[in-house]
C-alpha positions in Angstrom: 18.8 39.7 5.8 21.9 37.5 6.2 21.0 33.9 6.5 22.0 32.5 9.9 23.3 29.0 10.5 20.6 26.3 10.8 19.0 26.2 14.2 18.1 22.8 15.6 15.8 22.1 18.6 18.8 20.2 20.2 21.7 20.8 22.5 24.4 22.7 20.6 26.9 19.8 21.0 24.3 17.4 19.5 24.1 19.0 16.1 24.7 16.3 13.5 26.3 18.6 11.0 24.5 17.1 7.9 22.9 18.9 5.0 20.8 15.9 3.7 19.5 12.6 4.9 22.4 10.0 5.1 22.1 7.4 2.3 22.7 4.5 4.8 20.5 5.9 7.6 16.8 6.1 8.6 15.3 8.7 6.3 12.2 9.0 8.4 14.2 9.7 11.6 16.0 12.5 9.7 12.9 13.9 8.1 10.9 13.9 11.4 13.4 14.9 14.0 16.2 17.0 12.4 14.4 19.8 10.7 16.7 22.8 11.0 15.3 25.6 8.9 14.5 27.9 11.9 15.5 31.4 12.6 16.5 32.5 16.1 12.9 33.3 16.9 11.9 29.8 15.6 10.1 31.1 12.6 10.9 29.4 9.3 13.2 30.7 6.6 11.8 31.5 3.1 11.6 28.3 1.0 12.6 26.3 4.0 9.8 23.7 3.3 11.0 23.0 -0.2 14.6 22.9 0.9 13.8 20.4 3.6 11.8 18.1 1.4 14.8 18.2 -1.0 17.0 16.7 1.7 15.2 13.3 1.2 13.8 13.7 -2.3 16.7 15.4 -4.1 16.7 18.7 -5.9 15.4 17.6 -9.3 12.4 15.7 -10.7 14.2 12.4 -10.7 13.7 11.9 -7.0 15.7 9.7 -4.7 15.4 6.2 -3.4 15.0 5.7 0.3 15.6 2.8 2.6 18.9 1.7 4.1 19.4 -1.0 1.5 17.5 -3.2 -1.0 18.7 -6.3 0.9 17.0 -5.1 4.1 13.7 -4.5 2.4 13.9 -7.8 0.6 14.6 -9.7 3.8 11.7 -7.9 5.6 9.4 -8.8 2.7 10.5 -12.4 2.7 9.9 -12.7 6.4 6.4 -11.3 6.0 5.6 -13.6 3.1 6.6 -16.6 5.2 4.5 -15.5 8.1 1.5 -14.9 5.8 1.8 -18.3 4.2 2.4 -20.0 7.6 -1.0 -18.7 8.7 -2.7 -19.9 5.5 -2.9 -16.5 3.9 -1.7 -15.1 0.5 0.8 -12.3 -0.1 0.1 -10.1 -3.1 2.3 -7.4 -4.7 0.8 -4.2 -6.0 2.7 -1.3 -7.6 1.8 2.4 -7.7 0.1 3.5 -10.9 1.1 7.1 -10.3 2.0 9.0 -7.1 1.2 7.9 -3.6 1.3 9.7 -0.3 0.7 8.4 3.2 0.4 10.2 6.5 -0.2 13.6 4.9 -2.2 14.8 8.0 0.6 14.1 10.5 2.1 17.2 12.1 5.4 18.5 10.6 7.0 22.0 10.2 6.5 21.7 6.4 2.7 21.6 7.1 2.2 18.1 5.5 3.4 15.0 7.3 4.6 11.7 6.0 4.3 8.2 7.5 7.5 6.3 7.9 8.0 2.7 8.9 9.6 2.8 12.4 12.4 0.4 11.7 12.8 0.2 7.9 12.7 4.0 7.3 10.4 3.8 4.2 6.8 4.8 3.5 4.3 2.1 4.3 0.6 1.4 4.9 -0.4 0.1 8.4 -2.5 -3.0 8.5 -5.3 -1.1 10.1 -5.4 1.3 7.1 -5.5 -1.7 4.7 -8.3 -3.2 6.7 -10.2 0.1 6.6 -9.7 0.4 2.9 -11.1 -3.1 2.2 -14.0 -2.4 4.5 -14.9 0.8 2.7 -15.1 -1.2 -0.5 -17.4 -3.8 1.0 -19.6 -1.2 2.6 -20.5 0.5 -0.7 -19.3 -1.3 -3.8 -18.8 -5.0 -3.2 -20.7 -7.5 -5.3 -21.4 -11.3 -5.0 -20.5 -11.6 -8.7 -20.5 -9.6 -11.9 -24.3 -9.1 -12.0 -25.5 -9.6 -8.4 -24.8 -6.7 -6.0 -24.8 -7.6 -2.4 -28.1 -7.0 -0.7 -28.1 -5.3 2.7 -28.4 -8.5 4.7 -25.6 -10.2 2.9 -23.4 -7.1 3.1 -23.8 -6.8 6.9 -23.1 -10.5 7.3 -19.9 -10.1 5.3 -18.9 -7.1 7.4 -19.5 -8.9 10.6 -17.5 -12.0 9.6 -14.6 -10.3 7.9 -14.2 -7.3 10.1 -16.0 -8.1 13.4 -18.9 -5.6 13.2 -21.9 -4.9 10.9 -21.5 -1.2 11.2 -19.6 1.5 13.1 -22.7 3.1 14.6 -23.2 2.9 18.4 -26.1 0.5 18.1 -23.7 -2.2 16.8 -21.1 -1.7 19.6 -22.5 -4.5 21.9 -22.0 -7.1 19.1 -18.4 -6.2 18.2 -16.1 -9.3 17.8 -12.7 -10.2 16.3 -12.8 -10.2 12.5 -12.0 -13.4 10.6 -8.9 -12.0 8.8 -5.5 -10.6 9.7 -4.5 -7.6 7.6 -0.7 -7.1 7.4 1.2 -3.8 6.9 1.9 -3.1 3.3 5.7 -2.9 2.9 7.8 -1.8 -0.1 9.7 -4.7 -1.6 12.4 -2.4 -3.2 13.6 1.1 -2.2 10.7 3.5 -3.2 11.5 6.7 -5.1 10.6 9.9 -3.2 9.9 13.2 -5.0 8.7 16.6 -4.1 5.2 17.6 -5.1 3.2 20.8 -4.7 -0.4 21.7 -4.2 -1.6 25.3 -4.9 -4.8 26.1 -3.0 -6.3 29.4 -4.0 -8.9 30.0 -1.4 -7.4 28.8 1.9 -9.3 31.4 4.0 -12.6 30.4 2.5 -12.0 26.8 3.5 -10.8 27.7 7.0 -13.0 30.7 7.8 -15.7 30.8 5.2 -18.5 30.0 7.7 -17.5 32.9 9.9 -18.0 35.6 7.2 -20.0 38.5 8.7 -19.7 41.1 6.0 -18.7 40.0 2.4 -17.7 43.5 1.4 -15.4 43.9 4.5 -13.9 40.5 4.2 -13.1 39.8 0.5 -10.1 37.6 1.3 -12.5 35.0 2.7 -14.8 34.9 -0.4 -14.2 32.1 -2.9 -13.2 34.1 -6.1 -10.8 34.0 -9.0 -8.8 37.0 -7.9 -7.0 35.1 -5.1 -3.4 34.1 -5.6 -2.3 30.5 -5.4 -0.3 29.5 -2.3 2.3 26.8 -3.1 2.4 24.1 -0.5 5.1 21.5 -1.0 4.8 17.9 0.2 6.6 14.6 -0.1 5.3 11.7 -2.2 6.2 8.3 -3.5 6.5 8.0 -7.3 7.6 4.5 -8.1 7.2 1.6 -5.7 5.9 -1.9 -5.4 4.3 -2.9 -2.1 3.7 -6.3 -0.5 0.2 -6.7 0.9 -1.0 -9.7 2.8 -4.2 -11.1 4.3 -4.5 -14.3 6.3 -7.4 -16.2 7.9 -7.3 -15.8 11.7 -6.6 -19.0 13.7 -9.9 -20.4 15.1 -10.7 -23.4 17.3 -13.8 -24.3 15.4 -12.8 -26.2 12.2 -16.1 -25.2 10.4 -15.4 -21.5 11.1 -11.8 -21.8 10.1 -12.8 -23.5 6.8 -15.2 -20.7 6.1 -12.4 -18.2 6.5 -10.2 -20.2 4.1 -13.0 -20.4 1.6 -13.7 -16.6 1.7 -10.1 -15.5 1.6 -10.1 -15.2 -2.3 -13.1 -12.9 -2.0 -11.2 -10.7 0.6 -8.2 -10.5 -1.8 -10.5 -9.6 -4.7 -12.0 -6.8 -2.5 -8.4 -5.6 -1.7 -7.5 -5.5 -5.5 -10.7 -3.6 -6.4 -10.3 -1.1 -3.5 -6.7 -0.3 -4.5 -7.6 0.0 -8.1 -10.8 2.0 -7.8 -10.6 3.8 -4.4 -6.9 4.2 -3.9 -4.9 4.2 -0.6 -3.4 7.0 1.4 -4.2 10.7 0.9 -5.5 12.8 -2.1 -7.1 9.8 -3.7 -9.9 12.0 -5.1 -7.4 13.6 -7.5 -5.7 10.4 -8.6 -3.1 9.7 -6.0 -2.8 6.3 -4.3 -4.0 4.0 -7.2 -2.3 0.6 -7.2 -2.3 -2.2 -9.8 -1.2 -5.7 -9.4 2.5 -6.3 -9.8 2.4 -9.6 -11.6 5.7 -11.4 -11.1 7.2 -14.8 -10.3 8.1 -13.9 -6.7 5.6 -16.3 -5.3 6.9 -19.3 -7.3 9.0 -21.9 -5.5 12.4 -23.0 -6.7 11.0 -26.3 -7.9 8.4 -24.5 -10.1 11.0 -22.1 -11.5 13.3 -25.0 -12.5 10.5 -26.9 -14.2 9.5 -23.8 -16.1 13.0 -23.3 -17.5 13.3 -26.9 -18.4 10.0 -27.0 -20.3 10.6 -23.7 -22.0 14.0 -24.9 -23.3 12.6 -28.3 -24.3 9.6 -26.9 -26.2 11.3 -23.7 -27.4 8.6 -21.6 -25.8 8.5 -18.7 -23.4 8.1 -19.1 -19.6 4.6 -17.6 -19.4 3.3 -20.1 -21.9 4.7 -22.9 -19.7 3.1 -21.4 -16.6 -0.3 -21.6 -18.1 0.1 -25.0 -19.8 -0.9 -28.5 -18.9 2.6 -30.0 -18.9 3.6 -28.1 -15.8 0.4 -29.2 -14.1 1.1 -32.8 -14.9 4.6 -32.6 -13.5 3.2 -31.0 -10.3 0.5 -33.7 -10.0 3.4 -36.3 -10.0 5.1 -34.7 -7.0 4.9 -36.6 -3.7 2.3 -35.3 -1.4 3.8 -32.9 1.1 4.9 -29.3 1.9 6.8 -28.8 -1.4 3.8 -29.8 -3.5 1.4 -27.6 -1.4 3.7 -24.5 -1.7 4.2 -25.1 -5.4 0.4 -25.1 -6.0 -0.1 -22.0 -3.8 2.5 -20.1 -5.8 1.2 -21.2 -9.2 -2.4 -20.3 -8.1 -1.3 -16.9 -6.9 0.4 -16.2 -10.2 -2.7 -17.3 -12.1 -4.9 -15.1 -9.9 -2.6 -12.1 -10.5 -3.0 -12.7 -14.2 -6.8 -13.2 -14.0 -6.6 -16.8 -15.2 -7.7 -18.7 -12.2 -11.4 -17.8 -12.0 -11.9 -17.6 -15.8 -9.3 -19.6 -17.7 -9.3 -18.2 -21.3 -8.6 -21.6 -23.1 -9.6 -25.2 -22.8 -5.9 -26.2 -22.1 -5.9 -23.8 -19.2 -9.2 -25.1 -17.9 -7.7 -28.6 -18.0 -4.6 -27.4 -16.1 -6.7 -25.8 -13.4 -8.6 -29.0 -12.9 -5.3 -30.7 -12.2 -4.3 -28.0 -9.7 -7.7 -28.2 -8.0 
C-alpha cells in the first residue's frame, strides 16, 4: 500500500508542515497535539508509534534534549529556589539514577502518555505527586531513627501534622485539615534527555481478559503461557536529568505550631530522600525506573561563601571540598554581621553538608567543631 501524506485532526490550512518537534518550541505541545500518523480512516500506520516518539527523542540511542533553552529552565529553577527559601523551606536537587517516566497512564495515540510542564515544555513531577510519594514512605517505612521504627500512634500523628489526615479511609474524613508543609513541583534544572524505550508484554489478553475465560481449550490466547509472542510497545522516557525538589513549612499564625513545622522540616526532607532512593517516582518503579539520588553541588551556596572558599583553597593549597567542611570557613562565617547575608550563607552551607551526609553525623572532630559554630 502506498503511504499517504500525514493526516492531522486539524483544518487543512492549519497543517504546520513539520516532521519533528521544533528545537526552540514546546515539545509537549507538539507531542500531545500534532500527532499525524493517521490513515484516511483514522487508523494508525505501521510503526507510527515508534516514528512519533522519534520526533522528540531522536532516531538513535543517544536521545535528544528537550526544553526551549537552558537559560529558561535555569531562570525557572532560580525563581522556585527563591520562593522556597522565602517561605523558610529548603530546595534540594536529585538526579535520575537510571531512566524515569512520568504520566505513562495519560491518553495518547501511542498508547502510553507523558506528562509535560504546561509552560516549560519539559517532563516534571507535580507537587501533589511528590507529596503522595513522601506520604507513602511515612505510611509504611519511616523511622524515628536508625533503630526505632515509628509506632502506629506516632505514625498517625506524623501523617496528620505533615499531610493533614491520619489516613485516607472514610472514617478519617471528618478530621481532614491542611498539612503543615508545601510540596513544590519538581522541575528539571537543565534540559533533560529524552529517549525511546520499549516494553514487550507477552500475555496482554491474560491481563485484560483472563478473568473472563470460560473454556481454556477454546480460548488458548487468553491463557498465560510461553508460546505467546511478545508485543513491542514503545514509550517515551527521561534518561539523564537533574530535578529541583522543594518543601517549605506552611505559614501559620500560631508561632508554636510554626516552630514545630520548622523543626520537623529536616525529617520531611529525609523522608523525601529515602522515598526517591528506595521507592522511586513516576511509573514502572517496580522494575527500576524512577530512582533518584541526591545531586550534590554548590548551587545553594551564596556568592560570599563561594568567594571565601576560593580564597581559603588558594591560601592553604587545598581543594574546595576540604574548605567547605573545615573550621576556617565556619570562623569567617561567625564573624559576619548578623543579617540576611549571614542567614543565607548558613542555610546554603547546611544544605550542602546535609547533601553530603555530614550535618547529622560529622565524620571528624574538626567537622563537629565547625557544625557547633554554624549551629
